[in-house]
C-alpha positions as CSV (number, residue, x, y, z in Angstrom):
1,X,119.7,84.3,91.6
2,X,117.5,86.7,93.5
3,X,115.5,89.4,91.8
4,X,115.5,92.8,93.6
5,X,112.4,94.8,92.9
6,X,111.7,98.3,93.8
7,X,108.0,97.8,93.2
8,X,107.1,96.4,96.6
9,X,104.0,96.9,98.7
10,X,105.2,97.1,102.3
11,X,102.9,97.7,105.3
12,X,104.1,101.4,105.4
13,X,102.4,101.9,102.0
14,X,99.0,100.8,103.2
15,X,96.1,102.4,105.1
16,X,95.4,99.9,107.8
17,X,93.6,101.5,110.7
18,X,90.0,102.8,110.8
19,X,91.3,106.2,111.9
20,X,93.4,106.5,108.8
21,X,90.4,105.8,106.6
22,X,88.2,108.3,108.6
23,X,90.8,111.1,108.0
24,X,90.0,110.8,104.3
25,X,86.2,111.2,104.9
26,X,86.2,115.0,104.8
27,X,88.9,115.1,102.0
28,X,88.1,117.7,99.3
29,X,89.8,115.7,96.6
30,X,87.5,113.1,95.0
31,X,87.5,111.6,91.5
32,X,84.9,109.3,90.0
33,X,85.9,107.0,87.2
34,X,84.1,104.0,85.8
35,X,83.8,101.4,88.6
36,X,85.6,103.4,91.3
37,X,85.4,106.4,93.6
38,X,88.8,107.6,94.7
39,X,89.3,109.9,97.7
40,X,92.7,111.3,98.5
41,X,94.6,113.9,100.5
42,X,98.2,114.8,100.9
43,X,100.1,113.2,103.8
44,X,103.2,114.2,105.7
45,X,105.0,111.1,104.8
46,X,107.5,110.5,102.0
47,X,105.4,108.0,100.2
48,X,101.9,107.3,98.9
49,X,99.6,105.0,100.8
50,X,96.7,103.0,99.5
51,X,93.4,101.9,101.2
52,X,90.8,99.8,99.4
53,X,87.1,99.6,100.3
54,X,85.1,96.8,98.6
55,X,81.7,96.1,100.1
56,X,79.5,93.1,99.7
57,X,77.5,95.0,97.1
58,X,80.3,94.3,94.6
59,X,79.9,90.5,94.8
60,X,81.1,87.4,96.6
61,X,84.4,87.3,98.4
62,X,86.2,85.9,95.3
63,X,85.1,88.8,93.2
64,X,86.0,91.4,95.8
65,X,89.4,89.8,96.3
66,X,90.1,89.8,92.6
67,X,89.3,93.5,92.3
68,X,91.5,94.3,95.4
69,X,94.4,92.3,94.0
70,X,94.2,94.2,90.7
71,X,94.2,97.5,92.5
72,X,97.1,96.6,94.7
73,X,99.2,95.5,91.7
74,X,98.5,98.7,89.8
75,X,99.4,100.8,92.9
76,X,102.5,98.7,93.6
77,X,103.9,99.5,90.1
78,X,103.1,103.2,90.2
79,X,103.6,104.2,93.9
80,X,107.2,105.4,93.6
81,X,106.2,107.9,90.9
82,X,103.3,109.3,92.9
83,X,103.4,112.3,95.2
84,X,102.9,111.7,99.0
85,X,99.2,111.1,99.3
86,X,96.8,108.8,101.2
87,X,94.2,107.5,98.8
88,X,91.2,105.3,99.3
89,X,89.8,103.5,96.3
90,X,86.2,102.6,96.8
91,X,85.1,99.9,94.4
92,X,81.6,100.0,92.9
93,X,79.4,97.3,91.4
94,X,80.7,97.9,87.9
95,X,84.3,97.0,89.0
96,X,83.3,93.4,89.4
97,X,82.8,93.0,85.6
98,X,86.0,94.8,84.7
99,X,89.2,93.0,83.5
100,X,92.7,93.9,84.7
101,X,93.4,96.2,81.7
102,X,90.1,98.0,82.3
103,X,90.9,98.6,86.0
104,X,94.4,99.7,85.1
105,X,93.2,102.2,82.5
106,X,90.6,103.7,84.9
107,X,93.0,103.9,87.9
108,X,95.7,105.5,85.8
109,X,93.2,108.3,84.9
110,X,93.0,109.1,88.6
111,X,96.7,108.8,89.1
112,X,97.3,111.5,86.5
113,X,94.7,113.7,88.1
114,X,96.4,113.3,91.5
115,X,99.7,113.9,89.9
116,X,103.1,112.4,89.9
117,X,106.0,113.3,92.1
118,X,107.0,117.0,92.0
119,X,110.0,116.4,89.7
120,X,107.7,114.4,87.3
121,X,105.0,117.1,87.4
122,X,107.3,119.7,85.8
123,X,108.0,117.3,82.9
124,X,104.3,116.6,82.4
125,X,103.1,120.2,82.5
126,X,105.6,121.6,80.0
């Protein structure tokens, strides 16, 4: 029996090239939550895309990878409900000490600020 999941994280949902990250540098939309800085801008695609920046200031490779895995998992489960944006999540030192539920709570704050898809926004705002 195969399980078909709509919550995938294909390459088309990732920021992969330096130029894509640099396009977010002058973005006007920024949010700071505990442990993270999130920069985003609307894109011309039909889907949201995620980029993650985790420097060595956060900790060793194992710590950085754990934070990135958590961020990808949260994005993977919420990306279909998001509007079409490119977002870069910049991890800060505090994120190294956070558990998965802590990271999820903080990232969901930003996802609500960014907004859900246009059909979902009408439901949330009324």
